C-alpha positions in Angstrom: -2.4 50.4 -26.6 1.2 51.4 -25.0 1.7 47.7 -24.1 0.9 46.5 -27.4 3.4 48.9 -28.9 6.0 48.2 -26.6 5.2 44.4 -27.3 5.6 45.1 -31.0 9.0 47.2 -30.5 10.5 44.4 -28.4 9.5 41.8 -31.1 11.1 44.1 -33.7 14.3 44.6 -31.8 15.0 41.5 -29.4 17.6 42.0 -26.5 21.0 41.4 -27.5 22.1 37.6 -26.5 24.1 37.8 -23.1 27.4 36.4 -22.6 27.9 34.6 -19.2 31.4 33.8 -18.2 31.7 30.4 -16.5 35.5 30.1 -16.2 38.5 32.3 -16.6 42.1 31.6 -15.6 45.7 32.5 -16.8 47.4 29.1 -17.5 51.0 28.6 -18.0 50.5 29.2 -22.0 47.5 31.3 -22.6 44.3 32.9 -20.9 41.6 30.4 -20.8 38.2 31.4 -21.0 34.8 29.3 -20.9 31.6 31.3 -21.8 28.0 30.7 -22.4 26.0 32.2 -25.2 23.2 31.4 -27.3 22.6 28.2 -26.0 26.6 27.2 -26.4 29.3 26.7 -24.3 32.7 27.8 -26.0 36.3 27.5 -25.0 38.4 30.5 -25.9 42.1 31.1 -25.8 43.1 34.9 -25.6 46.4 35.9 -27.0 47.4 39.5 -27.5 44.0 41.3 -28.2 42.3 38.3 -30.2 39.9 36.2 -28.6 39.0 33.3 -30.7 36.6 30.1 -29.9 38.6 26.9 -29.9 35.7 24.7 -29.0 31.9 25.1 -28.9 29.2 22.7 -27.5 25.6 22.9 -27.9 24.0 22.8 -24.4 21.0 20.5 -25.5 22.8 18.6 -28.0 26.4 18.1 -26.8 27.4 15.6 -29.3 26.6 17.6 -32.4 29.9 19.0 -33.8 29.5 22.8 -34.0 32.4 23.9 -36.3 32.6 22.7 -40.0 36.3 22.0 -39.7 35.6 19.4 -36.9 33.3 17.7 -39.4 35.9 17.8 -42.1 38.4 16.2 -39.9 36.0 13.2 -39.6 36.4 12.9 -43.2 39.7 10.9 -42.5 37.3 8.0 -41.7 36.7 7.7 -45.4 40.3 6.9 -46.1 40.8 3.8 -43.7 39.2 0.9 -42.2 37.9 1.4 -38.6 40.8 2.4 -36.7 42.3 0.6 -34.0 44.7 3.1 -32.7 44.2 6.7 -32.8 46.6 9.7 -31.8 44.9 13.3 -31.2 47.2 16.3 -30.9 45.5 19.2 -29.4 42.6 18.7 -27.0 40.3 21.8 -27.1 37.1 20.6 -25.4 37.7 16.8 -26.4 35.4 16.9 -29.3 37.4 14.7 -31.6 38.7 12.2 -29.1 35.2 11.8 -27.5 33.6 11.0 -30.8 36.4 8.4 -31.8 35.9 6.7 -28.5 32.2 6.6 -29.1 32.3 5.5 -32.6 35.1 2.9 -32.0 35.0 1.8 -28.4 37.7 -0.8 -28.9 40.1 1.6 -30.3 43.1 2.7 -28.4 43.3 6.5 -28.2 46.3 8.7 -27.1 45.2 12.4 -26.5 48.0 15.0 -26.3 47.6 18.4 -24.9 50.3 20.7 -23.5 48.1 22.9 -21.2 47.0 21.0 -18.1 44.2 23.7 -17.8 42.6 23.1 -21.0 42.3 19.1 -19.9 40.6 20.5 -16.6 38.2 22.8 -18.5 37.4 20.0 -21.0 36.5 17.6 -18.2 34.4 20.1 -16.2 32.6 21.8 -19.0 32.6 19.8 -22.3 31.6 16.3 -21.0 35.3 15.1 -21.8 35.4 11.5 -19.8 38.3 9.5 -21.3 37.4 5.7 -21.0 39.6 2.8 -20.3 41.2 2.8 -24.0 42.0 6.5 -23.6 45.0 8.1 -22.2 45.6 11.8 -22.0 49.1 13.1 -22.0 49.8 16.8 -21.0 53.0 17.4 -22.7 54.3 19.0 -25.9 53.3 17.2 -28.9 56.9 16.7 -30.3 58.3 15.4 -26.9 55.3 12.8 -27.0 56.2 12.1 -30.5 59.8 11.1 -30.0 59.0 9.1 -26.8 56.3 7.1 -28.9 58.7 6.3 -31.5 61.3 5.0 -28.9 58.2 2.9 -27.8 57.6 1.7 -31.3 53.9 3.3 -30.9 52.1 3.1 -34.5 48.7 4.6 -35.1 46.1 4.0 -37.9 44.9 7.7 -37.5 46.6 10.7 -36.4 44.6 14.0 -36.0 46.7 17.2 -35.6 44.5 20.2 -34.0 47.1 22.0 -31.9 46.4 25.6 -31.9 47.9 28.2 -29.4 45.0 30.8 -30.0 46.8 32.2 -33.2 47.8 29.5 -35.2 49.7 26.1 -35.2 52.5 26.3 -32.8 55.7 26.9 -35.0 57.5 23.7 -34.2 54.5 21.6 -34.9 54.7 22.7 -38.7 57.9 21.9 -39.9 59.1 19.1 -42.2 61.0 17.4 -39.2 57.9 17.3 -37.2 55.8 15.9 -40.0 58.6 13.2 -40.6 58.6 12.5 -36.9 54.7 12.0 -37.3 55.0 10.1 -40.4 57.1 7.5 -38.6 54.3 7.0 -36.1 51.7 5.8 -39.0 50.9 2.1 -39.6 50.9 0.9 -43.0 48.2 2.8 -44.9 47.4 5.1 -42.0 45.9 8.4 -42.3 47.3 11.8 -41.1 44.6 14.6 -40.9 45.8 18.1 -40.2 43.6 21.2 -39.6 45.2 24.3 -41.1 43.8 27.5 -42.6 42.5 27.8 -46.3 43.5 31.4 -46.7 46.8 32.6 -45.1 50.3 33.8 -46.0 51.4 30.4 -44.8 49.4 28.4 -47.4 52.1 27.9 -50.1 54.9 27.2 -47.3 52.6 24.7 -45.7 51.9 23.0 -49.0 55.3 22.9 -50.1 56.3 21.4 -46.7 53.7 18.6 -46.9 54.6 17.9 -50.4 58.4 17.4 -49.3 57.5 15.2 -46.7 54.6 13.1 -48.1 54.7 13.6 -51.9 51.1 13.5 -52.7 48.6 14.8 -50.2 44.8 15.9 -50.3 43.4 19.2 -49.6 40.0 19.4 -48.2 37.9 22.9 -47.9 34.1 23.6 -47.5 32.6 26.8 -48.5 31.4 27.7 -45.1 34.9 27.3 -43.2 37.9 29.3 -43.5 39.9 26.0 -42.6 41.4 23.4 -45.0 42.0 19.9 -43.8 45.2 18.2 -45.1 45.1 14.6 -45.5 48.3 12.6 -45.9 49.5 9.1 -45.9 52.5 6.4 -46.3 50.6 4.5 -49.1 48.5 5.6 -52.0 45.0 6.9 -51.1 41.9 4.8 -51.1 39.5 5.1 -54.3 36.5 7.1 -54.4 34.4 3.9 -54.6 36.0 2.9 -51.1 35.1 6.3 -49.6 31.5 6.0 -50.6 31.2 2.8 -49.2 32.8 4.0 -45.9 30.3 6.8 -45.9 27.2 4.5 -46.4 28.7 2.3 -43.5 29.3 5.2 -41.0 26.8 8.0 -41.8 24.1 6.3 -39.8 26.4 6.3 -36.6 27.4 9.8 -37.3 23.9 11.5 -37.3 24.2 12.5 -33.5 27.4 14.4 -34.4 25.7 16.0 -37.6 28.3 14.7 -39.8 27.3 13.4 -43.2 30.5 11.8 -44.7 28.4 11.1 -48.1 28.8 15.0 -48.6 32.5 14.5 -48.7 33.3 11.3 -50.4 35.1 12.1 -53.6 35.8 15.7 -52.9 39.2 15.4 -51.4 41.4 17.3 -53.9 44.9 16.4 -54.6 45.4 18.9 -57.2 48.5 21.5 -56.8 47.0 24.8 -55.8 50.2 26.6 -54.4 53.0 28.6 -55.7 56.0 26.6 -56.6 59.2 27.8 -55.1 57.8 28.3 -51.6 60.4 27.6 -48.9 59.6 24.6 -46.9 59.3 25.1 -43.4 62.0 23.5 -41.1 63.4 23.8 -37.6 65.7 26.4 -38.8 63.2 28.2 -41.0 59.7 28.4 -39.3 58.5 32.0 -39.0 55.0 30.6 -39.0 53.4 32.9 -36.4 54.9 36.0 -37.8 53.9 35.1 -41.5 50.3 34.5 -40.3 49.6 37.7 -39.0 
């Protein structure tokens, strides 16, 4: 009887999920932590007192994209033909560049990550394995961009996903940086930038994107605190084109748990920020202070 009662008690109150630390180190830029919990391996950056997941991978389904924002970034594929050249700023666990490499094996991919520790962790714990067409650069994104411009590099798709544990580094949010990035696009190329949907920076970020690109697209989802900004150097493709792309790509995206058909036609170009917000520049970029 006691055993039965104990069994019922355990079923009613299951033990708390344990967290196992797989790796911990202090890099030149942040505390880098890899944990395993509830069937997922997660990369975390510790800044001050906050600990935030940067990447999570399901142990039994490593290709499946865990975070909604990562799936949202893949909506960039609705706006272009199959890319032949891709730039990824910010590596994390390598989710985005690995997906692009598998989907478009002929594409040339440049992945830029400032922290060598993050690259090592991605390779060791997150199945990050660059193929012959992928190059990894461990350097600051702006330094890379300036060198790429001098080498006349151009990209069909640029994914901006650099975070320092709190938010996007200040110098990667300014009008000057966005102009430098715009110069790296091929005609009709797409920039996709991962940002926050709710923050004190929202109006400033929006004003900055409008200043550089004119029209841009916002993309939000109800289960995510992020927004993805899409920008280009030419008018965006039609909703009909987006739906056609979704039809072509969705069968190949099933292993990643991405359904582009849900996103086609839902990229919003309406203005939703306060007019008069100051544009972020190299001289005015209090980004990390404003976002606290």
